[in-house]
Structures are given as structure tokens and as C-alpha cells.
N, C-alpha and C positions, 0 to 999 in steps of 0.2 A: 728672779722675775728677771726678763729683759727685757726694758723701758726702751724706747725711741725717744727720743726730747726735736719736736718742730723746731724751725728757725724763730721764732718769736720763745720763746721754754731757754727763764735765765738758765744760761751754765749756774750759777753756785747752791742750783735747789741739788743739785746731784747728791754736794753731802753732807742731804737731810737723807739719804735713800739708801745707806750703808746696805750691804748684801743683799743688794739688785746691782743688775749689772745697768750702768746706764750711757747709752748711745748718741750722741748730736745727730740727727741728718743728714748736715753738712760734711761728720767726719764721711760718713758712709758715699757721697756727694749729691746727694737726693738734696740738695738744696733750691733746686728748683720744681720739683713736683707738685705738684696741686693736689691737692687733698684726695680725692679718689686716688690716685695712684701711688703718694706716699704712701694712706694705709695699703695696697693691695700690696708694694713693693716691702712694708713690714711684715705683714703677716709671711709672703714669701720667706722672707732674711727670718720665720717663725720671735718677733720678737710679738709683746705678749700685754704688753699697754704701749698708748700714743698716751706724752702730756704736749697736747698745744694749748695759744690761747686763743684760739678761734671758734671764738661761744654761739657761731653757728653753723659748726663743723654737722650739728644734728641736724640740720636742716638743709643743707646741702646736698648729704648724702645717706645713700641709707642703711644702713645700721643693723640692721637684721639679718643674724645669719652669720656675722664677723665672728674670726674667732681672738678681735686684738681687740683690746679695751679700750677705754680714750679720757683719759682727763682730762678736767678745761679745767687752764687759770681766769681767776673772771678778776683781779682785785687790778687792775689795773688804773678803774678809776679811783682808786687810795693815792696812786701815788701820783697819776697825772695833781690831783686835788693836790696833794702835798709840793711838788714842785711848784703851781700855781702859786699857792702862799705863801711858797720859798723871799723869804729878804735876806742879803748882808745880815752872818751873826746865828743865824737860826735852826730849831737844831727840831729835826721831825723822823721819826720812830714809823714810821707801816709796816703793821701785822697781817700778818697771811698766817690766820686763821690751818693747822694742822688736826683730822677727825682721829684717832686713838680707831 
């Protein structure tokens, strides 16, 4: 599957997606494209999936009839909570569950 990571998607996530082709929006020169334009560019370039951190994309864009699937990463609040709780000498792991 051809997967496009938007600007907010952590690069390291790609290592868990073996067998797929992962490209970052910035690598295509698309870092300044807004959601609608990014989706259109991704579809025109035959990407099959967009991974984003934008939870509002479903409300901002009409996804009806799109060729592109969208996956939204929603665990930023867990990361923020861990950062806020961190003190010198502490250690936290933030689990991001993956569905099989």
C-alpha cells in the first residue's frame, strides 16, 4: 500500500509499516498544502492511505467518494500528559495501541 504521512505524523511510525511504501508530505514538497489540497494531491499521485494527526479532518472535508483512506492518530493527549508529568529522573512510556 502507498501511504502518505502528513507533517504531524511521527516519522518513526514507518518502521512498523513494513511491506508498505511510506512517503512524507514534505518529501513531495507538499508540506504547505492544506487538508483538501493534500488529499487531492495524494489521490492524484495514487496514494491509498493518508496518516494524519488532524482529528478535525472528517469535519473539514467531505470524504464521500474519495479514493484515499484516512487514519487519524489520536494519542497526542497521552504524550502531552506524560510530558507534563515528567520530572528529572522520571521515565514514562506512552503506549500507542495498534489494531490487528
